[in-house]
C-alpha positions as CSV (number, residue, x, y, z in Angstrom):
1,M,304.6,38.4,-84.7
2,S,301.2,39.5,-85.7
3,K,302.3,42.9,-86.9
4,G,300.7,43.7,-90.2
5,F,298.6,40.6,-90.3
6,A,295.1,40.0,-88.9
7,T,295.0,37.4,-86.1
8,D,292.3,34.8,-85.7
9,T,290.8,36.6,-82.7
10,L,290.3,39.8,-84.7
11,I,288.5,37.9,-87.5
12,S,286.2,36.0,-85.2
13,K,285.2,39.2,-83.4
14,K,284.3,41.0,-86.6
15,S,282.3,38.1,-88.0
16,K,280.2,37.8,-84.8
17,K,279.0,41.4,-85.2
18,K,275.4,41.5,-86.2
19,I,273.7,44.5,-87.8
20,F,270.0,44.9,-86.9
21,S,267.9,46.9,-89.2
22,K,264.2,47.8,-89.2
23,E,264.1,47.6,-92.9
24,P,262.8,44.2,-94.3
25,Q,265.4,41.9,-95.7
26,G,265.1,39.6,-98.7
27,R,262.8,39.9,-101.7
28,L,259.1,40.9,-102.2
29,I,258.7,37.9,-104.5
30,S,260.7,35.0,-103.1
31,W,261.8,33.6,-106.5
32,S,262.6,36.9,-108.1
33,P,265.9,38.7,-107.9
34,W,264.1,42.1,-108.1
35,P,262.7,44.1,-106.3
36,P,264.3,44.1,-102.9
37,A,262.0,44.0,-99.9
38,N,262.7,47.6,-98.9
39,F,261.7,48.9,-102.4
40,Q,258.3,50.0,-101.3
41,T,259.7,52.0,-98.4
42,R,262.5,53.6,-100.4
43,Y,260.4,54.6,-103.4
44,P,256.8,55.1,-102.2
45,A,255.9,57.2,-105.3
46,F,257.1,54.6,-107.8
47,P,253.5,53.4,-108.8
48,F,252.3,57.0,-109.4
49,V,255.4,58.0,-111.4
50,L,255.2,54.8,-113.5
51,T,251.5,55.4,-114.2
52,I,252.2,59.0,-115.3
53,L,255.0,57.8,-117.5
54,I,252.8,55.2,-119.2
55,I,250.1,57.8,-119.8
56,V,252.6,60.3,-121.3
57,I,254.2,57.7,-123.6
58,G,250.8,56.4,-124.6
59,Q,249.6,59.9,-125.6
60,W,252.8,60.5,-127.5
61,Y,252.4,57.2,-129.4
62,L,248.7,57.9,-130.2
63,S,249.6,61.3,-131.5
64,L,252.1,59.7,-133.9
65,L,249.5,57.4,-135.3
66,R,247.2,60.3,-136.3
């Protein structure tokens, strides 16, 4: 009776299923856990936003020094 339990044939069919994706897999830097390879395609404005953030924080810091 296999009622309520997975049989070996069901498990083997599920494990053979492969998912193909156009997104790159792995990491941008091989030894680093971050960022994933699809980071540039998911967040294309990240360098721009980071630059603006650094400029704003830098101006705020310089205004505190005066």
